[in-house]
ZATOR-207452 format. One record per residue (C-alpha): residue number from 0; x, y, z. Coordinates in pm, 1 decimal, padded with zeros to 6 digits. Layout:
BEGIN
<atom num="NUM" X="X" Y="Y" Z="Z"/>
...
//
This chain:
BEGIN
<atom num="0" X="-04615.3" Y="-04121.2" Z="00052.1"/>
<atom num="1" X="-04361.0" Y="-04200.4" Z="00307.8"/>
<atom num="2" X="-03993.4" Y="-04026.8" Z="00337.4"/>
<atom num="3" X="-03670.1" Y="-04192.6" Z="00380.7"/>
<atom num="4" X="-03314.3" Y="-04048.8" Z="00361.5"/>
<atom num="5" X="-03117.3" Y="-04174.4" Z="00036.2"/>
<atom num="6" X="-02752.1" Y="-04110.4" Z="00042.0"/>
<atom num="7" X="-02824.5" Y="-03792.2" Z="00245.1"/>
<atom num="8" X="-03105.7" Y="-03640.9" Z="00088.5"/>
<atom num="9" X="-03490.7" Y="-03691.5" Z="00169.4"/>
<atom num="10" X="-03690.8" Y="-03872.7" Z="-00062.2"/>
<atom num="11" X="-04047.7" Y="-03960.9" Z="-00104.5"/>
<atom num="12" X="-04137.4" Y="-04319.8" Z="-00177.1"/>
<atom num="13" X="-04458.1" Y="-04522.4" Z="-00194.8"/>
<atom num="14" X="-04549.9" Y="-04728.6" Z="00110.3"/>
<atom num="15" X="-04448.3" Y="-05081.4" Z="00080.7"/>
<atom num="16" X="-04139.9" Y="-04985.9" Z="-00189.0"/>
<atom num="17" X="-03853.4" Y="-05250.1" Z="-00155.5"/>
<atom num="18" X="-03520.3" Y="-05188.4" Z="-00156.6"/>
<atom num="19" X="-03491.4" Y="-05344.0" Z="-00493.7"/>
<atom num="20" X="-03754.9" Y="-05122.6" Z="-00634.1"/>
<atom num="21" X="-03598.5" Y="-04833.5" Z="-00514.8"/>
<atom num="22" X="-03271.5" Y="-04913.8" Z="-00691.6"/>
<atom num="23" X="-03429.5" Y="-05026.7" Z="-01000.7"/>
<atom num="24" X="-03600.1" Y="-04653.4" Z="-01010.2"/>
<atom num="25" X="-03237.7" Y="-04523.1" Z="-00974.1"/>
<atom num="26" X="-03113.6" Y="-04721.8" Z="-01257.8"/>
<atom num="27" X="-02881.0" Y="-04895.5" Z="-01046.1"/>
<atom num="28" X="-02781.6" Y="-05238.1" Z="-01152.2"/>
<atom num="29" X="-02707.9" Y="-05529.7" Z="-00942.0"/>
<atom num="30" X="-02330.9" Y="-05515.9" Z="-00934.1"/>
<atom num="31" X="-02045.7" Y="-05642.6" Z="-00702.1"/>
<atom num="32" X="-01899.9" Y="-05300.3" Z="-00700.1"/>
<atom num="33" X="-02156.4" Y="-05160.0" Z="-00458.9"/>
<atom num="34" X="-02265.7" Y="-05211.6" Z="-00100.0"/>
<atom num="35" X="-02609.6" Y="-05113.5" Z="00009.9"/>
<atom num="36" X="-02693.8" Y="-05022.5" Z="00369.3"/>
<atom num="37" X="-03041.2" Y="-04969.8" Z="00547.6"/>
<atom num="38" X="-03034.6" Y="-04785.9" Z="00861.0"/>
<atom num="39" X="-02634.8" Y="-04880.7" Z="00894.3"/>
<atom num="40" X="-02664.2" Y="-05256.2" Z="00841.5"/>
<atom num="41" X="-02548.5" Y="-05428.6" Z="00497.2"/>
<atom num="42" X="-02810.8" Y="-05589.5" Z="00274.1"/>
<atom num="43" X="-02705.5" Y="-05867.8" Z="00059.2"/>
<atom num="44" X="-02812.0" Y="-05836.2" Z="-00286.4"/>
<atom num="45" X="-03056.3" Y="-06150.2" Z="-00263.7"/>
<atom num="46" X="-03231.0" Y="-05971.2" Z="-00009.7"/>
<atom num="47" X="-03325.0" Y="-05660.3" Z="-00213.2"/>
<atom num="48" X="-03662.9" Y="-05775.9" Z="-00286.3"/>
<atom num="49" X="-03761.3" Y="-05858.7" Z="00061.3"/>
<atom num="50" X="-03641.2" Y="-05526.4" Z="00234.7"/>
<atom num="51" X="-03936.4" Y="-05321.2" Z="00275.5"/>
<atom num="52" X="-03864.3" Y="-04970.0" Z="00325.3"/>
<atom num="53" X="-04012.4" Y="-04781.5" Z="00610.4"/>
<atom num="54" X="-04088.4" Y="-04428.8" Z="00722.3"/>
<atom num="55" X="-03759.3" Y="-04271.3" Z="00841.2"/>
<atom num="56" X="-03514.5" Y="-04549.5" Z="00696.4"/>
<atom num="57" X="-03181.6" Y="-04421.5" Z="00611.8"/>
<atom num="58" X="-03035.2" Y="-04595.4" Z="00284.2"/>
<atom num="59" X="-02684.6" Y="-04560.9" Z="00175.3"/>
<atom num="60" X="-02555.8" Y="-04683.5" Z="-00167.7"/>
<atom num="61" X="-02163.4" Y="-04705.1" Z="-00150.8"/>
<atom num="62" X="-01949.5" Y="-04760.3" Z="-00473.3"/>
<atom num="63" X="-01637.5" Y="-04942.7" Z="-00405.4"/>
<atom num="64" X="-01337.2" Y="-04832.7" Z="-00617.6"/>
<atom num="65" X="-01088.5" Y="-05108.9" Z="-00726.3"/>
<atom num="66" X="-00748.5" Y="-05055.5" Z="-00881.4"/>
<atom num="67" X="-00369.8" Y="-05093.7" Z="-00844.7"/>
//
């Protein structure tokens, strides 16, 4: 098990876990109203499957609000 920080909380994930797998486990759909950062770098949704999480990575899922 490796430790990452997800939205400010320490979370354990299996070694080799991808960002896509993490988001699926959170039941997060691929949607245009969210931005995902790993270590303060934006990750495009097409790269979720190839982004392997490492010990002490910091993942932030940021939800955008649209309206008038």
